[in-house]
C-alpha positions, 0 to 999 in steps of 0.5 A: 286302871282303865275306866270309861262309861256314860255320864247318863249312868254315872255322874262326874262327881261319882266317877271322880270320887271312885278314882280319887280314893285310889290315889291314882294319877291320870286324866279324865277325857270327857265328851258331850256332843261337840264339847271336849274337856280334860280333868287331870289328877295327881295322886287322886287330887284334881290339879288341872282342868280345861274345856274350851276357854275355861280353865281350872275350877270353872272348867270342873264345874262346867263339866260336872253339870253334864247329864249326858256324854262319855268319859274315859280315864287314862292312867299316867297322863299328867299336866304340868300346870296346877290351876285347881287349889281346892280339895276334891271334897270342896270341888265336888260340894260346889259342883253338887250345889251347881248341879242342883241349881242347874236343875232349876235353871233347866226348867226355863233353859232346857238346852244351851243350843237355844237362841236368846232374843229380846221380847217385845215389852209393853210401855217404857218401863225402865230396866236396871241391869247389873254390870254383868247383865249389861255385858251380856245383853250387848252380845244377845243379838237374836242369832247366837245360841247361849253356848255361842254367847258364853264362848265369845264372852269366855264365861261358863255356860252356867254363869250365862244361863244364871243371868239369862234366867232372871231376864227370862223370868222378868220377860226381858228375854225369851228363847227360840230354837236355832233352826227357826226362820232368820228373816224376822221370825219374831225376834230382834237382830242387833242391839235391843232398845234396852241396850241402846238406851243404856248406851245413850245414858252412858254417853250422856254421862261422859259428855256432861263430865267432859263439857262441865258447867254451861253445856249440860242443857245442850247435852241433855237435849241431845240425850232426850232426842236420842231416847225418843228416836230409839223408843220409836224403833231407831237403831245404832245409827241414832247412837252414832248421831248422838255422839257426833252431835255431842262432839260438835257441841263440845267443840263449839263450847270447849274447843277441839281438844276437849271434843277429841277427849270426849271422842276418845272416851266414848270410842270403847263404848261403841266398840263393845256394841259393834263387837256384840253386833258382828 
């Protein structure tokens, strides 16, 4: 059975339902702009799916929210992998729920080609981020699109958009068109002050744990100075200077070996920011 058409006329869940009830084995090929994915069925049941870096159920959900694009079904095309365990009914129920949620998200995020950037904020209100939000903000640099950020993180664009939706609603993040000017254009490139302040806090915690009793005041002084500099517009160099000063202080107080242990523990923190800024 050859089947092809447009997702703007027939949604993916409806298409899969049409094929699965007949118990067919084959593969759906889906194209939406530059994105291409596959969904494999065996005896009418979805067993495998892939698109970009996503595999299995997450790949199915990613494609299920597409409202545009084309599909075709190739009978007999199979996959040797089984990455989907849920039944078609459960998959499509979850896909429908996500589609409803995506309609809400799209009110503020109409396109994955838009570029997130950090909005100027009045005052110095503290912002509390979840672990996932922390990972996301280290990759928001005012240049990458939502889709590019999702690709780098190996997350679904849906999950990235959900996190961004909350940040946009709170005024932390805004979106711009990708073709707008890259000189200054009203957005910040590189790690934001919020990212840098969060990183300074993490480094302070590591330093206090390493130095132990007797050295906390020195570490706190370095932390306070770094925060002040960041709030005045300082960049990643402030963080590097904070690390260098902390390492020097720990070496004087506890010895070179303890300072080396501190350097080893903070290196992954700096590496994550460098990757997000590249």
